[in-house]
N, C-alpha and C positions, 0 to 999 in steps of 0.2 A: 143313467147310462148303462145300467145292467140289464141284460135281456133276461126274460123270465120263462124261457121255453125249454129248459134242459132237464128238469127233474123227471118229467114224463118219459124221456128217452131212456134214462137209466132204469126206470121201472119196467119198461118194455123188455129190457135185456133178460129179465128173470123168467119170461113167459115162453121162451122158445127152447126146443131141444134140437140138437144138430148132430150130424155124423162126424166121425173122426176124420182128420186130414193127415196126409202123408207127404213124403218127399219123393221126387223123381230125380235121380242123379246118374252120373256116368262119366265116361272119358271119351273124347273125340280124338282120333288119330288119322294119319294118312295111310296109304297102302304099304308103307314101310314100317308101320307101327310107331311113327314119331308123333308125339302129342302136338295138337294144333291149338294155338292160342287165338283169341278173338274170333272164334266161330260163334255165330249167333243162332240161338234156338228159340223157336216160337211155339208155345203150347196153345193152340187154337181151342177156344172154349174155356181155357183157364186164364186167358188174358194176361199171360206172363211172357216176358222176353228176358233171356239171360245170355251171358257171354262167357265163354270158357276162359279159364285163367292160363297162366304160362305152362301149366302141367296138362292142359287140355281138359280139365275137370269142369263140370257144370252141376248145378243143383237147382231144382224148382222146389220151393217151400210151399206148405199149406195147400197141397193138391188134394181134392176130395175124390172119393171113389167115382169111377165112371170111365167112359171112353172118350178119348181126345184125338186130335190130329197133331202130330209133332213134326215140325219142319226144322231141318238143320241146314244152315246156310254158311258156306265158306266161299269167299270171293273167287277163288281159283279152283273150286271143286264142284262136282256134280251136286245138284240139289237133292236132298233126301226129304221125302214127305210120306209119312205112313201113319196108320192108326196106332194108338197106344192105349191099352187098358190098364187102369190103376185099381188094384184091389188091396194094396198095402204099400209099404215102402218099396219102391221099384228101382232096380238098377238096370240101365240100358246104355251100352257102349255102341259107338258107331265108328266105322272106318270109311273115310271119304275117298272117292275116286277122283283123281285129277281130271280136269277138263281135257278132252281129247283134241280140242282145237281152240284157237284163240277166238273167243266170242266177241261180238261187236259191242260198242258202248251201249247201244240201245238194249241189247239182250241182257247184258249185265245189270243195267239200270232196272229193266223190267223184272228180272228175277228178284232183285232186292225190294223193289216197290211192292211186289206181291205180298210181302210180309211186313215191311218196315216203312210204309208210306207215312205221311204226316200222322202222328198219333198223339194220344194223350199220355201223360206219364203213368207209369204203373202204380198200383196201390202202394207198393213199398219199393223204394230205390235207395240202396245203400243204407244210410241212417236217417232217412226222411220218409214221411208218410204223405201221400197225395190222394188217398181214397176220398171220394166225394167232392173233390175240388174240380173246378173248371180249369183244365190245363191243356196246353198245346206245345208241341215240340217241332221246331223248324229244323229239318235235316238239310244241312248246307250242301252236301254232295248231290242232292236232288234238284238243286236250283240252277237254272240256266239264266244268268243275269249278270249285272255289273258288280261282281264281288269286289273288284279292286277299289271301287269307290264306295263300298259299304252301302249301296243303293237301297235305302230302307223300303221304298215302295215295292221292290222286287223281293227282297229278303223276307219281309214280313207280309207278303201278299196273301198268305194263307192263315194269318192270325187275325181273328175277327175284330172289327171295330176300332182299330188303332187310328189315332189322329196324329199326323206327322208334320213337324216343321221341317222345311227343306231350305238349307243354307247354301248349297252348291259348293261345299268345301271338301269333297271327296270322302265324306263320312267321318270326319275327324271327331265330330260330336253327334251323339244320338239324341234326337228330340222327339220322343213319342209319348202320347197320352192316350186316353180312351175313357169313355163313359163320363165325360165332362171334366177330366183332369187336365191341367195345364201341361202341354207337351214340353215346355222349356227344360232342356237338358234332362228329360225323363225323371224329374225330381220327385214325382209321386209314385215311383216304383222303387223297390229295393233292388239295386243293381249289383250283381255279383259276377265274378268269373271263377270257375271251378269251385263254386260254393263259398267264396269269401268276398267281403265288401270291397268295392273299389271307388266309391264316390267320395266326395271331399270330406263330408262329415255326416254320418248316417242320419242323425237327428237334427244337428245344428245347421247343416248346409248340405242337404242330400242331392247335390247336383253332380252330374256326370260329365266331367270335362275330358275324360278319356274313354274311348270305345275300342275294344279289341277288333283287329281287322278280320273280316269274314273269311278271308283266305286261310286263316289259322284255325278256324272253328270246325268242329264236327257237328254241333247242334246248338240251338238256342232254346232254352226252356222258359216257357211263359206260364205263370200261375196267377190267376186273378185274385180279387180282394181277400179271399179266404186264406191266402198265404200269410195274412197278418199274424196268425198264431205262431207259426214257426220262424218267420223271417223278419218280423217287426210289425210296426203298427200302421203302416201306410195303407191308403185306400186303393192304390193301383195294383199291388201284388208284387210278384217276383219276376225279374228277368235275370236268368243265369246263363252266362256264356261258357260253354264247355269246349275246351281246346281239343285238338286232335291228340290222340295218344301216341306214345312212341311206337315205332314199328317193331313188333315182337319177333319178326322173322329175319331181320337184317341187323348187322352191326352198324351200318350207316346207310341212310336213304336221303337223297337230296331232291328237293322240289324247288324249282325256280320259276317265277312268274313275272313277266315284264309287260307293262301296260302303257299304252299311249292313247290319248283322247283329245277331245276338243278343248279349246281354251288353255293350251299348254300343259294338259294333264300328263304327268309321267309318274308311274309308280313301279317299285321294284320290291317283290316279296321273295325271300329266300329262306328255306327251312332245312334243317338237318335233324334227323331222328334215328333212333336205333336201340337195340338191346344187346348187352354183353353180360351174359350170366345173370346175376341178380340185379345188375345195374341197368337202368333205362333212362333215356333222355329225349327231350324234344326242345328245339330252340329255333328262333327265327329272327330275321331283321327285316323291317318294312320301312321303305322310304317313299314319301309322296311329295310332289310339288305341283303347282299349277298357277296360272295367272288369273283364274276366275273369269266369269263372263262379263263383269262390270269393271270399269277402271278402279284402281285402288283395292284390288281383291286378291292379290297374290298370296300364296301360302307355301310353307314347306314343313314337313314333319319327319321325325325319326322314332321308331318304336322297336325296342329289343325285348325279347321274352326268352326265359330259360326255365325249363322244368327238368328236374332230376329226381329219380325214384330209386329206392333200394329196398329189396325184399329181405328183411331181417330173418324171417322164417316163413313157414307156410301160413302162419296166422297173423303176421305183423309186417306192415309196410310203412315206410316213412318217405315223404316227398317234400321237396322244397321248390319254391318258385320265386322268380325275380322279374319284375316288369319295369322297364324304363321307357318313358314317353315324353317327348317334347315337341312343341310346334310353335311357329311364329306365323301370324296371319295379319295382313293389312285389312282393315274393315272399311267398306265403301259407305257405310252409314245407311240410314233409312230415307224413304221418300214420302212426300205428300201424295194424296190421291191424284192431284193434277199432274205432278211430276211423273208418277207411275203411268198414267194414261198417255202422256205425251211421249215418254221415252223411258221404259223400265230399266234400261242399261245406264241411266244417268247416275253420276255420283258428284256430290259437292263436298266430300270429306277426303282430304289428302294427308291427314296427320293422325289418323286413328289406327292403333295397333293393339294386338292381343297376343299374349304369350302364356304358354303352359309348360310347366316342368313337373312331371309326375313320376313318382317312384313307389312301387307297391311290393311288399314282401309277404311271403307265406311259408309256413311250415306246418305240415299235417302228419298226424299219426293215425293209422287205421289198424285196429286189432280185433280179431275174431276170438272172443272168449270160448265160444262153442258154435255148433252149427245153428244154434238158435239166438245167439247174442252177439251183436256187433257194437263196437265202440269207435268213435272218431273224436279227435281233438285237433282243432284248427287254431293256430296262432297266426295273426296277420297284422300288418302295419302299413302306414302310408306316410310319406314325406313328400309334400307337394307345394307348389306355388302357382298362383294365378295372378297375372298382371295385365292391366289394361290402361291405355293412355289415349286421350283423344278429346276432340271438341264435340260435345253433345248438348244440344239445347232443345227446349220445348218447341221453339220455332224451327221446325225441321228444314224449312225452306231457307233459313238464314245461312248465308255463305260463311265459310270458316274465316274468322278474323285471325290472320296470321300473326298479329301482334299480341293477341290474347294468349295467356297460358293455357295449356291443355290440362285436363283433369286426369289425375292418376289414382288408380285403385289397385292396391296390392294385398292379396290374401295369402297367408302362410298356413298350411294345414299340417298338423303333426298328430297322428292318432295311432292307437293300437288296440287290438281286441283279442279275445279268446272265446271260442265257442266249443262246447263239449256236448256230445250227443251219445246216448245209449239206447239202442233199439233191441228189444228182446221179444221172442215169441214164446208164449206160455199157454197154459190150458185153464179154462174155466169149466170144470166138470169134464165132459168129453169134447169140449169145443175149444179150438185154437183161437188165440187172440194175439194181437201185436201191440206192444207198448213202446212209445217213444217218450223219453224225458231228456231235457237238455237245459243248458244255461249259457248265457252270454254276458261277458263283461266288456265294456267299451269305454275307453278313456281318450278324450280329444282335448288338445290344447291348440287353439287357433288364434291367429293375430290378424287384424284387419286395419288397414290404414288408407285414408283418403285425403287428397290435398292437391295443391297446384303442381303441375309439371312444367317442363320447359316450353318455349315457343318454337322449338325446332320441329322438323317434319319426320325425323327418323324414329326408330323404335327405341326411344330413350325412356325408361320407366323410373328415372330418378325424380325425387321431389325437389321443388324449388321454393321452399317455404320462406327463406330469407329474401328472395327476389320478389315474391308476391305474398306478403304477409296478410293482405286483406282479401285473399281469395275466399269466396263465401262458403264453400263446402269443404270443411276440414274436420277430420275425426280420426281417432286412433283408439282401438279397443283390443283387449285380450278377451277371448271367448272360450273359457274352459267348459267342458261338457262331460258328465259322467252318466253312465247308463248300466243298469244291471237288470237282466231279464231271466226269468225261469219259465219254461214252457213244457207242455206235454200234450200228447194225443194218444188215443187208443182205438185200434180197430177191433170192434166186436162183430164176429161173424154170427149173426142171428140165425140164419138158415144158410143153405148152400147157395142161395141167391141174394140174400139181403145182408148188407153190412152197415153198421152205424159207427161213426168216428167222431166222438166228442173230444174237445180239447180246450186248453186254457193258455193264457200268457199273462204273467205278472211282470209289470214294468216299474222300475224306479228310475226317474230322470232328474238330474240336477243340472240346470243350465245357468251359467253365470255370465255377466257382462261387466267388465272392469275397464273403465277408460273415460274419455271425455271428448266433447266436440266443441267447436268454436262458434259462438254466437256473434255474428258480424252484421252490423246495420250500416248501409251506405246511403249517402245523400244522392240527389239526382246527378251530381257531378262525379259520383264514384268515390267521394272522400269518406273515410270511416267516421261514423258517429258513435259506434260502439264496436269493440273488438275484445271479447272476453272468452276465457276458457270455462266451460261448464262441465263439471264432473257428472258422470251418469253411471252409477254402479247398481246392478240389479242381480238378484238371485231368485230363480224360479225353480222350486222343488216340488215334485209331485210323484205319486205312485197310484197305480190302478190295476185292475184285472180285466182282461178281455176274454170273452167266452165265444165258443162257436161249435158247430157240429156239422158233419157231412154224412150223407146217406147215399148208398148205391144199391140198385136192384137190377139184377141181370135177368131180363125177360127170356132171352135165349142167346145163342152164340153171336147173333147179329145186333142185338139191341141191349144197351145198358142205360138205365135211367139213373140220374144223379141229381143231387141237390145239396146245398149248403147254406148256412147262415153264419156270419161271423162279424163280430164287432171290429171297428176300425178306429184309429186315432192318429192324428197328425199334429206333431208338436210345431209350434211357431218357430220358424227358423231365424237365424241371425239376419239373413237378407230380408226377411219380412219386416224386421223392426229396426234395422240399424243403418243400412246404406242410405246416404243422402242422394236423392235422385231428382234432377230438375223436372222430371215428368210427373212425379206424384209425391204426396206427403203420406205419413203414416199415422193412423189412428192410435192415440196414446193408450186406448183400452183394448188393443188387439190381444186375442187369446187363442188357445189351441182349438183345433177342430175335432169333432168326433161324429160317429155314426155307425152304420152297419151295411153289409153287402149280402144280397141273396141271389143265388143262382139255382135254377131248376131246368134240367135239360135231358136230352137223349143223345147217345152217340154210339157209333158202331160201324160195321162194314157188312155189306150184303154180297156174298158170293164173289169176292175179289173184283166186284164191278163198281160198287159205290161205297165210298167212305163218307161219313157225315157226322156233324155235331150241330144240333139245334138247341137253343136254350132261351129262356126268359130270364131277365135279371132286373134287380132293383137296387138302388143305392140311396140310402138316407144320409144326407150330408148336413149336419148341424154346425152352426157357427162357421159356415163356409167363408173362407177368405176370398176377397175379390176387390174389384176397383169400381168406383163410381165417380162421375164428374161433379165438380162443385166450383163455385166462384170464390177464390181466395181473397184475403183482405186487400190485396193490391189490385183487385178486379180482374186478375188473370184467371183463365179456366185451367184447372188442374184436376188430376185424378187422386182420390184418396183411397189408400189401401187399408182394409180392415175387415172385420167380421160382418159380411154383408147380410147374412140371414141363414135360414134353414132351407135346404133344397131337397127335392126328390127327383131322381133320375131313373128311368125305366126303359126297357126296350126288348127287342128280339134280335138275337144274333144267330146267323146260320152260315155254316160252311159245308159245301158238298164237293166231292171230287169224283167224277164219273169216268171210269176207265172204258173208253169206247172200244179199244182193241179187244179187251177181254169180253165185251158184250157181243160183238159182231164177228170178229175174226181172230179168235184166240190162238189159232194155229200159226198165225203170221208173227213169228218170234222177232223178226227184224224190224217190226213196226211198233212205234209207241204213239198213242193218241189218248190224251186226257183233257177233259174240260173241267174247269173249276169255277165255283162262284162263292164269294165271300161277301156277305151282306149284313149290315147292322142298321136296324131301324130304331131310332132313339128319340124319346120325348123327355122333356124336363120342365120343371117349374120351381120358382122360388115360392115356397108355401108360407113363409113368414119372414118379414123384414121390417126393421124400423127405419130403413132408408127410404126416402121419398122416391116413388116411381120404380121400385124394384119388385115388390110382392106381385106375384102373378106373371112375371117375366120368365123367359127361357134362361137356362143356365148357359154360360159362355163355353166356348170350345166344343160345342156339340152340333154337328150337322145332322139334320133329320135322316138323311140317307148317306151311308158310307159304303160304297160298292167297289170291290175289286174282282174282276173276272177275266178269264183268259183261257188259252189253249196251250198245252205242252205236247209237242209231237217230235217224232224222230224216225230216222231210217238208218239202220246199221250204225255207223259211227258218227252220224250227224244228229244233233238234237237242237231243238229251237223252241222258243216260247213267244207268245204274243199276249200282252196284258193290258187291260184298260182299267183305269182308276177314275172314279167319279165321286165327288163330295158336293152336297148342297151347301147353301149359304150357312155361315155360322157367325155368332156374335162373339165379340172379344171383351165385353164388359157387362156388368150386371144391369146396366140401364138399357141394354139392347140398342145402343146407338147404331143407326143404319149407316151405310156407306154414303159419304158426301162427296160426290164427284167434283164439287166446286171447292173442296178444301185445298187451299194452296199455302197453308201455314204449318200444320202439325203432322197429319197422317197417323196419329197415334190412336184416335178414336174411330170407331166405325166397324162394320161387319167385314167378314172375308167372303167375297162372292164365290158362287159355285164354280167348279172347274172340272175338266176331264182330261186325263193324260193317257197317251198310248206309248207303251214301251215294247221294243222288239229286240230279241237276243237270239244268238245261235252259237253252237260250239261243234267242233269237229276234232275227233281223236284219231291219231295214227301212231300205233306202237307207243313210244315214250313221249310223243309230242301231242299237244292239245292247243288248238287255236280257237279263241273266243272273240266275238264281235257283236256289236249291237248299237241301237239307236234309242236313246232315252228322250222322252217327249217328242215322239216322231211327228206329231201334228203341229209342233212349234206353238203350243198354247202359251199365251201371255197371262200369267197368274201369279198369285202370291198366297202363302200359307200363314203369314205371321205379320202382326203389327207389334213391333218391339217397343217397350217403354224405356228400355235402357240399351246397353250393348246387345247386339251389334248395330242398333239404331241410334236414337229413337226413329220411329216411323215404319213405313212399309218395307219389308225385306223381300224383294222380288225373287221368284224361283227361277231355276236355270232353264233357258230355252232349249231348243233342239241341240243334242250333243251326241257325238259318236265316241266309241271306244273300241279298242282291240287289244287282246291279251294273248301272249305266247307263253305256253308252259312246257317245261321238260321235267321228267321224273327219272332219276337215276338211282 
């Protein structure tokens, strides 16, 4: 499992001599000499972006001698852009001039896009290192799309290669994968908000039942598989939701957004933020409800978030956050292929419900020991429950028997963790370097229960064990999980162009399962031949080290080459081994997955006309978990979940954004015109498997072509976007079972056919008001992105047809 390629890199470090590096710092004020906070500065050629603090101060670290272009951007001030020569530590103050007139939405957007369009993460941000990693940042305020419904096709349109499950639930759950990873509840990514975990159980049950509303976010950070060293062992990488910051210039700012859409969609988002002295705050309440486009699909949700910050001193800040989220959804169930082709709006499930109650807590301390050393300590916790009740059978076409008990599954999640990070800049001879060391402790105590529910049709999640003692699927388990990790990365600046960033992560994991299930055997008449409780207690303890390294080489100001290789590891989760599901059985010898990820690419920007990121990637995925069809002892066809084999996934990922306005008519400030293309070409193969008919097959959840392309345009206060999404056929199991258009029983097996979707959105701003509207799936494509083996199915889950939305926003 250990990679053998790192010793040479450390030897190379000794063979280079480099110039000294310096700092560029100063203070930004307005024309009355008042310090300005949250002014953004971009050092072109140094690939650094910084933001002023509440005192208007900024600092660029590790700047080498040379001539740069420094851009200073304040939203309500004239843009400053001038050459800057660095020959030592440099002090440069700026006084910004207020805008003489109210500029249009397009002009403001264009001024910001000139510097801060979709970008990769900086080499160092806060107490994290991203040098050499494939990273992308989604800037929410640059998106013209259906933010109220968290529309993932539009929000992640410029993140390459993502595969998305679409449930038509106004974005209550995010389901994204990529590079062959199952999109179900984004379980193959480390999901965080403001840099702390929010999933059910990071290792034991890493599914995301809660997704922050896009209307509350400033950006979404995406780091691919090489994030495994800093953020955990997963193959997917990191997705970090960064919330908007408190308004530093007002004591109180109110933003209210009200949305109405097709199928009874109503959402209300209301936020308040501000700064009073050393105290700052940001809070919102978000309500959503809808009927869904199918019968039995109504939902409603409530989400409350509060952030408070207090600056103890110029060097120390403490922040606390609270998230409350709950939703109740009726689930229409899945369809067979025949049912989908005949009527994708059909539902034969009237008693299936799903309920979430999520509470997340966070307390963070940031301290600057010196200009070179930063420390952060994050304490976080989760108290949550997931409940499901319904009738779900292998025979998807079977109508709901109203006299039969429903099945209930209730999971209680209680966990807490602490993550400490120390980042320091130091010298090796005359050369600067950056060291990050950190540790994380995670303690989870979860409970899982499965058994008979009532015969009612309402959202009753109580158990009816006494009434139905012979219900076949009954189990109850306590699932404690302990995790200790120590990690580190170091940026070595080999030359003024070349950096090497090796790193490691040590993991100790102890997973336990304490409980029992019932072994029930019935005769043909449904009478019990056997009904016994079977204890099943397991302890799985392991420790290991992951290694990785990243390399960047800056050819010039427009081109940066990057590459990384990093080991990955995925622990078997509780849902992999414990939930009894009528659609599949579990291999008793199921074990953890391991492998590594490689990225090699180039990224940059050419003359503010073209931004791009093109890369080749490879993923080695050993002991990959998957599902194959088999004939059970009762002659029924079922799916068996286990370690299918070893897979290799590789491909090309390309993103390009062409600023047509800057290319042909840059003087037309009131016009915006951009074309973008997001393309992933992916191939895969099971290179080794003991399962019959698997070796040589393609890996599931991988379309050969994954394309998102479109145009963003605007004039004065009007902006609009047109986006087209196209995915080729993809398989859903390792046997590569094709779609069977004659399947009128299950709908669980088979491929997902290719589909193409067109989305159109527009927005108009007038003073404090903003009106947004759009059409999703404008061509009314009938398609699906998922064959569910459990909830919300089993069976095909149809995607939403043509739908309208409109949003009215006011900012006070």
